[in-house]
N, C-alpha and C positions, 0 to 999 in steps of 0.2 A: 594578212599580207606576208609576203615572202621576201627573202633576200634576193639580190640581183644574181642572175645565173653565172655571171663571170666571177662571182665570189668562190665558186668551186675551184677552178684552176688557180686562183690567187692563193687560197688557203692550202692547196696541195704544194705549191712552190714554197710557202712559208714553212710548212712542216718539214719538207726536205732540207731547207736551209738550217732549221733548228736541230736537224739530226746530222748535220755535216760531220760532227766529230765521231759519231757512231759509224757513219759510212766509211770514213777514213780507216778506222780501226778494223772494220770488216774486210776492207780491201787489203789491208796488210796481212790479215789472218789468212785470207784466201790465197794470196800470192805466195805466202810462206809454205802453205800446205799442198799446193798444186804446181804443175809445171806445164809449159808449152800452151797448146790450144785449150786444154782443160781449164787453164787459169781464166781465159777470156770467157769461156762458156759459163763457168761458175759465177763470175762477176756479172754476166748478162742476166742469168737466172735470178740471182739475189737482187739485182736492181729492178727487174721486172716485177718480182713478188712484192717488194717494198712499195714501189710506186702504185701498183694495183691495190694493195691493201689500204694505202693512204687515200687513194681516189674513192674506193668503195666507202670508206668511213666518211669522207667529206660529202659525197652524194647523199648518204643517209642523214648526215647532219643537216644538209640543206633541206631535205624533204620534211624533216621533223621540226625545223625551226619556223616558227610563226609569231607574229606580233600584231596586236590589235589596240586601237584607241577606243576605250569605252567612255561612258559619260563621266566616270570618276577616276579610272586608273588606266595605266599603261600596262597591258597584259602580254607576257612573253612565255612562250612554250618552247622548250628545247630539250635535247637529250637524245642519244642514240640508243643506249641500252635501257636506261630509265628516263621516263619523262619528268621534266622539272617545269613546274609552272610558277610564275612570279607576277605579282600585282604591285605596281608602283603608283601610289596616290599622286595625283598632279601637284597638290599643295606641297608635297615633300621634295619635289624636284628642285635641285639647286642650280644645276647648269646642264645645258644640252650643248655638247662640243662636237664640232666636225673637224676631222683630221684627214689630210690627203697628202701623200708623198708624191714624188715625181711620176712613178709608175701608175699609181692609182689615178692621178689627174689625167694621164694619157688615156687610160681606159675608161674614164667617166665614172670612177667609183670613189666612195668615201666611207669613212668609219664614223659612226654616230655613237657618241659615249654619253650616258645619262648618269649624272651624279646627284646624289640626294644630300639634304642638309644633315650634318653630323656624321657623314660617312667618311671612312678613311681610304676608300678606294672606289672604283667605278662600279656603280650599282648594276648597270646593263650596257652592253656593247654590241652594236649591230655591225657585223663584218661580213659582207659589204653591201651597201645599197647604192642606187644611182645618185649622181650629184644633185639632180633636181629633187629627188625623193628626200635626200638628206636635208636640203634647205626647207623643203615643205614640212618635214617632221619637226625641225627646229622652230619654225614659226607656229606650227600647230600646237605643239607641246607648250610654247610660251603663252599662247592665247588660252589654252585650256587651264593652265596653271593660274593665269590671271583671274579667269572666271571662277575657279575654285576658291581662291583667296577672297574674291569679292562677295561670295555667298556667306562668308563668316563675318563680314563687317556689317555695321548698322547702316552706313550711308555709302553704298558702293557707286561712286561717282566716277571711278576711273574709266576712261575710254581709251580704246586701242588707237594708237596714233602711228603714223608712218615713221620709220626710222629716219632721223635727221643726223647728218654728219657733225660730229663734235671735234674730231681731231684726225688729221692724216699726216703721217711723217713725211717730211720732204727729203730730197736728196741730200741737201746740206746737213740736215738733222741727223740723217742716217750716217753720214761721214763722221760727224761730231760724236755720235754714239760710239762708233768704232774706235775713235781716239780716246775718249774719256773712260771707256769700259775697262775694267780690270777684275777679272773673275779669279778669286783665290784658289778655286778648284783646279785650275790649269797650272798653278804654280807647283803642285805636287806631281803633276804629269812631267813637267819640265825638269824638275829635280831628279826623278826616277830615270828619265832619259839621259841626263848628263852623267848621273852616278855610274852608268855602264862604262864610261871612259875615264873614271877617276883615276886609276893607276897611271895612265898615259899623261893625264893632266898634272898629277904630282910629280912625275918624272921630268916634265918640262920646266917646272918651277925651279928646281935645283935648290938654291939657297933660301934661307928665311927672309932675306931682304926682298927677294922676288915675291914672296907671299904678301907682303904689304901692298905691293902694286897689283897683284893678281886678284885679291879679294874684292876690292871696289870694281874691277873690271868684270869679275864673275857675277857680282850683284847686278851690275848694269845689264849683262847679257841675260840673266834670269828675268829681269824686268821686261826687257825688249821682247823676248820669246813669250812670256806670259801675256803681255799686252797684245801681241800679234794674234795669238790663239783666241784671246778674249774678244778682240775685234771681229775676227772671222765669225765667231759664234754669235755675237750680237747682231751683226749685219744680216746674217742668214736667218736668224730667229725672228727678227723684227722687220724684215724686208716688207715694204708695202703695208705697214701697219695702219689700220683704219679703225676708228672708234665711232659708234653711233649711239644715239640715244633713242630708245623705243618704248615710250610709256614709262613704266616703272622699272626698266632694266636697261643696262648697257650692253652693247653687242660689239665684239672686236673681230678682226681678221688680221692674220699676220703670217709671215714665214716665206722662205724661198724654196728650199728643198722640201721641207714639210710644212704644208699649209694648214694652219689652225684657225678655227672659227668657233666662237662660243658666246655665252651670255653671262652677265654679272647682275643678278637681281639687286636693285637699290635697297630693297627691304631686308636683305641679308647681309649687307655691308656692316662689319663690326667695327672697323677702324681704317683710317687713311694713314699712309706713310709717305712723306716727302723725303726723297734721298738725294744727297749732293756729295759727291766726293770732291777731293781738292781740286782736280782739273775742271770739274763741272762748275764749282764756285768761281774759279778764275775766269771762265768763259761766260758766266751768267746763266748756266743751264741747270736743270734739275729733272728728276723723274717722279712719277706718282704711282704708288702701289695701293691697291684696295685689298683689304682682308675680309674674306667672307667666311661664314660658318659652313665648313664642310670641305670637300676636296676639290682642288683646282688642277685640271690637267695641264701638264707642261710647266708647272710652277712648283714651288716648294712652300710647305707651311701654310697652304691655303691663301697664298698671296697671288694676285693677278695684276699685271701692268695695265694701268689705264693710259698713262703716257710714258713711253720708254725714255724719251728725252725731249725737252722743249725749253724755251725761255722760261726763267723762273716765274716771271709774272703771269705767263700763260698757265703754268702749272697750278699756281695759287688760284687763278680764276676758276679753273674746272674743279679743283678741290673745294672751293667755297660754293660751287653750284651743287656739289654733292652733300656737303656738310657745312652749313653757313657759320664758320667760326669767325672770331674777331681778328684784328691785326695782331701780328706776331710780335709780342713784347715780353720776352722770358725774364724770369727771376733766376739769376745765377745762384749756385751754391755759396755758402759763406766763404770769405776769403782764407780762413784757416784751412779750407779744403785744398786751396792752391799750395800752401805751405806743406801740407801732407804729401801731395804729389811730388813737390820738390825734394823732400827728404827721401822719398821712395826712390826716385831716379838717381839720387846721389849714391844711396847704398847699392843700387844695381851696378852702376859704373865701378864703384870701389870693389864690389864683388868679382866682376869680370877682371879688373886688374889683378886682384889677388890670385884668381885662377891662373892668369897668364904668368905671374911671378912663380907660382908652384910648378907650373908646367916647364918653365925655363930652367929651374934649379934642380928639379928632381927626375926629369924625363930625358934630358939630353937634347931636347928640341928647342933651339934657342931662336928667339925673336925679340924684337923691341917692344916688350909688353907695355912699357910705360906710355906708349902712344895712346893706349886705351883711355888714359886719364884726360886726354883732350875732350872726351865726351862730357866732362864736367861743365864745360862751357855751355852745352846744349840742354842741361838739366832744367834750369829755370824757364827758358823759353817753352820747353816741352810742357812743363807743369802749367805755365800760364795758358797755353793753347787748349790743353785738355780741359781746364777750369772754364775758360771762356765759352767753349762750345757745349757746355752742359747747362740745363736749366729746366724750368717748368713754368706752365701758365694755366691759371684757373679762370674760366668763364662761367656763365650761367648755364651752359649746356654741355661743356666739353672740359676735359683735362688734357693738356698738351704737354708732351715731354721732348726734350732735345738732347741728343748724345752724340759723341764721336767727332774727331777732327779729320782724319783720313777719309772717312765716309760718314758725313753728318746725316743723321736721320731725325726727322720731326714726326712724332706720332700723334694723331688726333683721335681721341676716344670719346664718344658720346657717353653720358652717364648711364642712359638706359641699356647700353650694351656691356656694362661692367658685370663680370661674373665673380671675380675674387679680387680684393684689394687687401694688402697687408704691408706692414713696414717691418724691417729687420736690421740688425746691427751685426757686424762681424766683430771679432776680438780687437782688430785694429781700429775700426770705426768707433768703438766704445771709448778709447782713449782720447779721441777728438770730439766726442758728443755729436756724432754724425749717425745718419741712418739712410736706408734706401727704401723708397716707397714703390711697390710694384702694383701695377693695374693690369689685370688679365681679362681678355674677352674670349669668346668662343672660337675665334679664328686667329688669335695672335700666338706668338712665341715668347711672350714676355717672361715666362718663367725660366727660359734658357738664354735670353738675350737682353741687352740693355735698352732695346727700342722703346718700350713703354714703362720705363722706370725713371723715377726722380732719384738720381744717384748722389750720395754724399751731401744731402741736405741736413739741416739742423734736426736733431732728433725730436724736439718739441713740434717743430713745423711738420715733420713727417707724420706725427700722431694726429695733429689738427687736420692735415690733408686727408688722411685715411678716413677720419669721421666725417669730414665734409663730403667726400666722394660717396660714402655709404648713404648719408642723408640725401644727397642730390639724386642718387640712384632710386631711392624709395619715392622721392617727390616726383620724379619722371614717371614711375609706375602709377602713382595716384592720378597723374594727369591723363595717362593712357586709359585708366580705368573710368574716368569721367568721360572721356571721349567715347569709348566703347559703349558706355551705358546710355549716354544722352545723345550722341551723334552731333553735338554742337559744342561751342565754347561756353554757352550759357548754362553751366552745370553747377549744382551746389558743391561747396568745399567739403572735401573728405579730410577729416583730421586723423592723426595718427592713431587714435583709439578706435576709429572705424575701420582702419586698415588692418586686417588680420591675416592669418595664415591661409585662410580659405581664398581670400582675394589674390594672395600671391600664387597660390596653386592654379587658380583660374587663368591668370596671366601666363603662367608658365606653360599650361597645356596649349595655349593659343600662339605661343612663341617659340619657334624651333630652336633659337639660339639662346634662350634664357636658361641659366643654369644656377648652381648653388652659389650663395654669397658667402664671403668670409666672415670675419668678426663684425657683428652688426650691432653698433653702438651709435648713440646720438652725440653730436659734437657738443663740446663744453663751450666753445666760443664760436661766434658767427664769423664767417670769412668776409673779407672786404668786398663790397658791392662792385660788380663789374658792369660795363656798359653792354646792353643787349645788342645783338647784331641785327641788321636789317636785310641781310641777304636772303634770298629765297632758295630752297633746295631745288635740284634739278628736276625731280618728279613731284607733281602735285597730286599724286595718286592717294586716295584716302583709305589706306590700308593700316592695319594695326602697327606694322613695323616702320611705316614711313616716317622720316624725321618731320616733326610738326613745328610750327611757329610758337615761340615761347609766349605764354599768356600769364601775367601776374595775377596774384590773388585778388588785388584791388580791381583789376579789370573784370574778374569773374563776378565779384560783388556788384559792380556797377551794372553789368548785363542782367544779373538777377533782379536788381531793383527796377530796371526798365521793363523787364518781362512782367513783373508783378503789377506795375502801373498800367501797362497795356491790358492785362487781364481784368483789372478793375473797371 
């Protein structure tokens, strides 16, 4: 199969736009070396040669580019000077995304991007195919991927179902998204733009007393400009957002100027993140992110929006359809943690006041630095809010963590998705007998953010939680082994002695997102028993990576006894 013929002029224009800087320098060079009519002749010849060369290259690229759907792989042949052949197994495909900007939509073209599990970039990109062909490829690759995964399972009962709508953003929700969105990336843009007028602004201030009035106003202006840019970005990015459920995957469409369409395999979801900033909490709204193992186009860190914004109850409902976790009842850090934050903020305020005192007395720049001490009134409320919005929750299948006041995030991590778990203490935490537990998955950024960390908890509790998470991870692997081997819940119990490195390797070979575990120790104390959830996952596909209904050891023994009686 070939690319669309209109892909040739589109790529020619793209190449010319990418060379715009070189073209400007070439034009300046020609105009400085020639005069009169000769200048226009030289510019014309250079332009014709450049466009002709790019056109010949793109025609050759079009003629040499072919892609085929075989029984097991997506095969791509490309290259002008040297031929490059790639084979992408269907079971390794993570996402098939369709991107269309305004001009591509007008021409009926689309870009199809194929991402694989564990990849840090796009594995293959088809630029450009027809819109109908793009959607056909997305559906066909999803079906072939599903069939390839079914061939590896014992009981392939998954059936392809029509896509059913799960969520569609309304006009009201889109407006609310624009109001509550605040992207910190735009703050740097605003600061750089305002800094160009810094000398004029400082000259207008005049006295130091004017500075005390100007600083709050400047902060307000920064916030308004940042919020405005964030609102424009969010509205255009999530315009007409739609989420569909299709068998064992989610499918989304979004975008105004740039139209995105892609898939989120349920079997590759590593964790869920419920995000609520201050404005969202005040209005009762939240957003839902899913983290997958691999690369997600248009998002960062392997995260993809399942719900950009909706009522909190609606977000929790969809989150429980994907991962059936219990009611949210978090355990906060010990109260001495709040005292630690309180002292930290006091030292920060005193430090800023000290800097103001030194600046006033040794630089000649005078201002009422003692007004900084008013911040001492806010230290305890700030410490309390930070302590209040942190916590953790342990269930029979998940570990949940909560962090952040300005932007509160709740991370839901299934035990069988854990790759590394460890606890650590800073020098300051040691003085308070505190520690931080980190739970990392194949798709998370927990090593660099606080999203999946139980921060500032008791050091003994951190160790017990680490051992509990490790123990539950191995228990979930044992259940997966029994399910893979017997294809039913009536399977014999596998003890720790029967579970060896060979079993671990066999599971790792069949699970793209399974990685190396951290310190593997058995817990010294049993954790409190928690109530098992009764919610059902969104997909009931019987694949290796699909979330399964929890079955206790006693239920397995009862099933074994009934099976033996029937056989007798």
